[in-house]
N, C-alpha and C positions, 0 to 999 in steps of 0.2 A: 653692082658689087664686081670690082676686076680680080681675077685670080690673082692668087700670093706667087709670086717668083718660085720656080722649081728650085732643088738643090742644086740641079746644072746648072741654073740661070746666075744662082748666087755664086755658085764657084767658077765660073767665067768671067763674071762681073770682079770679083776679089782677085782673081789670077791676073786679069788684065790689070786693075789698079797696081798690082805689086809689079807688073813689066815681066812676070814670068812666062815662060814657053810651058806647054804641057810637059814638055819632056824635063825642064829645069823643076817644075814643081814635083813632078815624079822622083827624081834624084834627092829634093830635099824631103820629101815626105815618106819615100817608101814606098809609097801607092804606086801600082803599074801605069804605065801612060795609057795603056789600053781601058783601065776602069775609069781614069779621068776623063779620057775621052767620051767614054759612053756615057757619063754621067753629064757631061758637057752638053751633049747631042740630045739629052733626056730618052736615053735608050733602056736606061733603068732609073725609075724615080724614088728609089730606096736605096741606103748603104748601111752598112755596117757600122756601130757605132765608135768601133775601131779605128775603121776607114774614113769617119768624120774627123775623130778627133786627129789622126794623123795630117790629114788635111788642114786643119784648122790651124794645129801649131803651125804647120808649115807655114801658113801665110798670116800667122800672128794675130790670130782671131779668135773668139771664143766659138766654140762649134753650133751654137745658137746662130750665128752670123750664114752659117750655111744652111741653117733652117728656116732662115728670115724670122728668126723670133727677136723679139727683144732681147737685148743683153743685160736687161736690169730688172730687178724685182721691183714689181708695183707697190704702192704702199695701199693697205688695204684701210678703209675706215679712219685715215688720218695716222695710222700706227705703222712703224717699221714692219718689214717682212719677220713672219714668225717662224717658228720650229713647224707649226702648223702647215704656213704657206710653202714651206720647203719641202715636206714630207706628201703633200697633194702634187705638188711638181714633179718628184720622184715618182711618186706612183703613177703619174700619166703619162709617163714617158713611152709606155707602149703605144699610146695614143696619138703621139706625134707623128705627123704625116712625113715619110721619108725616114723615120727611124726603124731597122728591123732587129730584134733583139735575137741574140742567138740562142738555139734551145732546140 
């Protein structure tokens, strides 16, 4: 089984797809160029949720795209996603690779 891409690999790919330089993404997102550089080089494999949100907004994607997660909810047993599915997703946020909660 192949390893999942890192936040940095996803960030670099999405940034390249939009044609932005690291500096342009920094200007557009408000995230420092140094942070973007370190993430893309896998010098850090985690990021604050706020940082992910800023980068995702600037790249016009959902934060899940940076985490490498599907951007849609799966249907469970033929039914649409329910409140229980959403609750489990939110409660498990601290277990998502690359997400660091403040505290």
